[in-house]
N, C-alpha and C positions, 0 to 999 in steps of 0.2 A: 778700702785700700789704702787708707790714711795710716797704718803702721811705716809703709814702704817711704812716706815722708816726715813723718813725726821722729821716729826713732834715729835716723841718721841727723837731722836737725838738733834731736838733743845732747848728742854726742859730740856733736860740734860746737857746743855752748860750753863743753865742761872741760876742756882742754885734753892736749895727746898724754900728759903724766898722768892725769887721774882717769883717762880711759887705760890707759896701761896696768897702771893698780887695779882697777877695777876690772880687768879682763883676768891678772893673775889670779884675784881672790876667786874669781866665776869661774875658772878652770877647775879650781880644787872642790867647792861646792857642787859644781854642777857632774862630777864623774862621781862624787859621794852620793849625790841625788840617783842618779842611775843605777849603780849598785845596789842601794837599798830599795828603788823603784825594781829592778830586774828581779831580786831576791822576793819582793812580795809577789811579783807575776809567777814567780815558780811554786811559791806556796799556795797561789790562788788557784792555779792549775791543778795543782796535786790536791785540794780539797774539791776540785768540782770530779776529780775522778778523772783529769784528763792524761795524766803522766803514765800511770801504771795501772790504770782500771779500766773499767767498762766504756766510759764517754772518750770521743775523739778530742783533736785538738779544734776541728772547726767547731766543735759546739763550746769551747772554751772560748772563742776568739768573739764569740756576740757576748759573752757576760764581760769579757775585757771592755769591749765597746761601751756597753751600757750598765752595767753591776760593779765597776770594781773600785769598792771603798772609797766611793764618792770622787775617784778621780777618773771619770770617765772620758776614754779617748781613744781615737781609731787607731786599731794595728799600723797602720802606714804612719803615721802622725808619730808615735812612740818609735818605732823602727828609723826615722827620722832623727830623734834624740839620738836614740843608740850610736849612729852611725859617725853623727858628730862628735860624741865623747869618744868613740874609739880614736877617732882623726886626731884629739886632744892627747889623749896618751900614746898612741904612735911619735907625734911630733913633738912631746915634752921630754926633752933629755934630761931634764934637771930634777925628775921625781925618784923615789924610791924603787928600785926596780922589784922588790917584791910584791910591795901596794901596787905596782902597777899592773903588775901579770896577773896579779888576783883579779884586780878591778876589770881590767880587759878579758879575760877568761869568764866572768859572771856577766858582764854586759853584753858579750859575742853569742853568751848560751842564749840568753835572752833574745838577740836579734834573730838567731835562727829559729827559735821554738815559735816566735812571731812569725814566720814564714812570710815575710812580705817580698815578693821574687825582686821587684825593682829594685829593694833597695840592697837585699844582700848580693844580686849581680853588681850592682853600682861599687858596693863596697871592694868586691873582690877585683875589679876594675882598677879602683885606687890603690889598691894593695900592688897590683904591676905598675902602677906608675911610679909607685913609692920604690919598687924593687929596680926600677931605671935607674932612679937616681940615689939609689943606697945598697948599691950589688953587695956589699958585704953581709949583708942581712937577709940573705937569700934564702938560706936554710929555714929562718924563721916565717919568711912569709910562707915559704912552700911548705911550711907545718901548718900552720893556721889555714891555709886553704884545704889543704888535703884532709884535715881533722874534720873539717867544716862540711866539705862533703861526704864523707864517710856518715857524718852524722844525719844528714838532711838524706841521704840516701837507708839510712836504716830505720829512719819513723815512718810509718807508711803516708800519713797524711801531708808529708813535707815532701816526699818522694813524690807522690802523686800530684801535688802542685806544680813542681816542676817539669816534670814528666810530659803534662797536658801543655806545654810552650811547644812542644815539638808532635803534639797528637792533630793528624790532621783531620780526625775524625771524633774531637773533643765535645763534651756534652755542651748544650746550648746553655745549660747555666752555670757553668764554669767560669772565674773568674775572669781566664783569657777570653774566651769566646766572648761575652758581656763587652770586655773592653774593645777587641776588633770591631763589634756592633756598633757602640757607640761611636767610634773613631771614625769609623764610615760614614754616620752620618754626620759628624761635626765637619768633615773632610769637604762632602758635598755642600753642608751650609756656609764654609767660606768662599765659596765661588757667589755667592750671594751677598757678602757681608760687606766688598767691592774696599775702597782706602779708606772708610772711617768706622768703620765696624755697624756695630748695632747699639754699641753704650753699654755700660757696666750692667744697666738696669734692666735690659731687656734682651740678654743672652739665653736665661734659661727659656723664657719663653718661646723665643725662635726655636730654640733645640728639642723643646717640646711638640712644637707644630710639626718639624720635620719628621720626628720619632713619629707622629701621627700620621704622617702622610705615607710614611714606609710601613706601618703600621707594627710598630714596634712598641705595643702598649703596655709591656713590663717595663720598659726604659721611663714611660712617662710617669708611671704608678711610682717608682723610686726616686722621680726629680733627677735624674744624672746628669751631671755636669760633661765637659766635652772630655774628662779624665785624660788630658794632653794640655800642659800650661802652653805650649807655645799656638795650638790652633785655638786655648782659650783668650790668648791675648789677640789674636788676629780675629777671632767673632768679637770682642771687645771693643778694640781700638781701631781696626782694619790692618792694612798692609805696612801704611805709613807709621802705623803705632808701634807694630812690629819690628820695622825697619829699624827706628829710634832705640829697641828694646836691644835687639842684636847687636849694633854699635855700642850701645853701653856696657854690655855684659864681656863683647870682645875686649872693648879698651881697659874694662876693669881685669880681665883675667891676664892678658899682654903685661900691664903693667905690675901687677902683683908678682906674675915668674920673673920679671926684670928685676924686682928687689927681692927676688929668693923668696919671697912670704909663700912659701910650698903649703903649709897647712892652708892658706887662704886658697892657692888654687885648687888644693884637693878638695875643700869642702864645696868651693863653686863647681869643681867638676860632676861632684856627688849630685846636687842640686841639679843641673844641666842635664843627668840622667834621667833621673827621679820625674825629670818634667815632662818626658816623653810618655811614662804611663800615669800621672798623677797631675790633675788641675791644682796642685800644692798648694796655690795663693789664693785658692777661694775662700778657706775657712780663717779663721783669726789665730787659730792655733797655728797653722802652718806660715801664714805671713808675719806675726809677730816673731817668732823665730827664725826666720829667713832673714826678717829686718837687722832684728839681733846681732846674730851672728855676722852678717855683712856689714854692720856698723862696725861691731869689734874690730873688724879684719882693716876694713877701709881708716878708721882711725888710730890703729896702733902705732906706735912710736916707730916702728919697724919700717913702714912704708913710709912715712914723713922725712926721714932721714937721707935718704935716697933721690937721686935724679930720676923724673920719672920719665920711662922709656920714649914716651912720644914727646916729651922735651927735646929728648937727645936727637931725637930724628930731624926734629923740626930746626933745630941749631945747626 
């Protein structure tokens, strides 16, 4: 959990101007890397015969997770990089429109093909938020959502993954059914965590005990965490720690919105939604990326120059 402390502290030392310069260079480099990453994933799935051949996309996902050219990562984390990259493109008005459009299409295609339901739904909700603030772009937003839905329901594997959300008789091994079972166990365990939680090093052991008591032996085998960041926080530091966490993110979101840092607000909304289905901060690739993006948002010049919302309330 150290990146939550180390990265913000590091940014606080380098100064606002240097942070702003880094953020400017980071946006360009990050989007470029995501485009290359997405193209490589498309090529990789094609080589695995998953795009137009005999193998399903589900077959390709396991290879992306474990065998992808040495850059092994879980699709949910790759999808989170894609979503933040798409938000950077949307909220960056200074870039070349043709390069931005090409980058947006390639990254969006990668996001849809990875088919992480939580990320895609979260991104669509953020597009609606963007539409509320920028009604002049309504046709662009509707076009993006409409074409994405058509693509999702054209590809059988993607269609099935989304339809299982509304299927009352979903298979026990489906990702949605597994998550429901995990969250059910986690909710029961939160009642035993009391006010201070079990501690960062003991949560998984307690979860496995809960799985064992409910005879969910497959969950023990896979060593599943809570798959919900909010429940994971309660299990780790209890309801007291969870209240502190909620206070912090509420303060940050209101302050960013008051400062009109809409990229920051949109990014936070994305993570808040993602936290419902993922214990995103339980892996280094998740917590480092989250800490990096939040640090860039907090220490940007934009929020430093405007009087914070809560200071105005108290004056």
